[in-house]
C-alpha positions, 0 to 999 in steps of 0.5 A, a space after each residue: 902692582 898699584 898703590 892705594 892712596 888713602 885709608 877709608 874711615 867710614 862705610 859711606 866713603 867706601 861706597 864713594 870710592 867705587 868709580 862704577 857709573 850705575 843707572 838708578 839702583 835700589 838696595 833690597 832685602 829678602 827675609 830668610 829663616 836665619 836673617 836676610 838675603 841682601 842685594 841690588 835691583 836695576 831697571 823697571 819694576 815690572 821688566 823681564 826678571 833676571 836674577 844675577 848670582 855671583 861667584 865664590 867669596 865675591 858679592 853682588 858688586 860683581 855685576 855693577 859694571 855689566 848690568 849697565 851694558 845690558 838691555 834696559 827693559 829688564 829688571 835685574 836683581 843681583 844678590 849677595 849669596 848667604 855668607 857673602 857681602 851684606 847677607 846674613 851668615 848661615 846659623 852656627 853648625 849649618 853647612 854651606 852646600 850647593 843644595 842649600 844655595 839652590 834652596 836659597 834661590 827658590 826663597 829669593 824668587 818666591 820673595 820677589 814673586 817671580 814665577 819665571 825668570 832668567 838667571 845669569 851666574 858667574 863661576 860658583 853662581 853659574 853652577 848654582 844657576 845650572 843646578 836650579 835650572 835642572 831641578 826647576 826647569 819650568 821656572 827658568 826661561 833662559 840661563 847664562 853661565 859666565 866662567 862656570 866650569 861645572 861640578 868636579 865630583 870627588 873620587 869615590 875613594 876620597 869621599 870619607 877623607 874630604 867629608 872628614 876634613 870639612 867636618 873637622 874644619 867646622 868643628 875647629 872653627 866652632 871652638 874659636 867663636 870667641 876669637 875676635 875678627 881681624 881688623 884692617 884699615 881700608 888700604 890693608 884690606 884692599 891689599 889682602 884682597 889683591 894678594 888673593 886675587 892678583 888679576 883684579 883691577 883697582 876698580 874691581 877691588 874697590 867695587 868688591 870691598 864696597 859690600 865686602 867690608 863692614 865697619 868694626 871697632 878700630 877699622 874694617 872687617 871682611 863681611 863674608 863668613 869664614 866657613 865658606 872656605 871649608 873644602 867639603 862645603 865648597 866642592 861637595 862630594 857626590 856619593 850618590 850615583 843617581 845625582 849625576 844621572 838626574 842632572 844629566 837628564 834634566 840638563 839634556 831637557 834644558 838643552 833641547 828647550 833652550 838650545 844651549 850651546 857650550 862656548 869655549 
């Protein structure tokens, strides 16, 4: 286990602590009905468009070390998904679901004025990428899935229990809206992130915290929305037998079009 050498007292210092060497990168903001989707862009403005989607509870910093290794002629846009990083949280009472994330991808590419593009998705971002590609195959010229295990549908008998659990979690959370967020020093926030993700390197911790923390009164607070943790919102039940069939048909079409291969 590594030790952090100092506490951080400003957002600018948080950014400076990331040792990632990046090519020229710009911050971007895409308006959505409840606020904004934030992200970063690399590469020539008119290069081949590539959208990068991070995993659950991460942020677009996930791609900071990968993108500099990829072809330079592409235009890479990595976004903080709703409720993550510096993007706006969904409005109170609105669920975090995969269909909602797919709709967000459509909002993002419409805002970027992309008609066709490539998607790179990590973990949850990979599932979103696959679902978007199945629903809008004419817009996706290729997609790359990193560590994406696919959907794990809830057993039919467990659907009521799982749905109720998610709803109860949301309702209980709504009753605590006046509760202040926990404030950390940078060091304590880093220790908490590492405890939840023991395989992260020190460099990765700093990279994720660059967008994963915001300045609060007396220290830092985590920027992500706590509601992304609700069970039924992260792993949605699948009550309709037609949805798997629809996805299977569309993914078969994608396999024929893109020559998809599954890599173990």
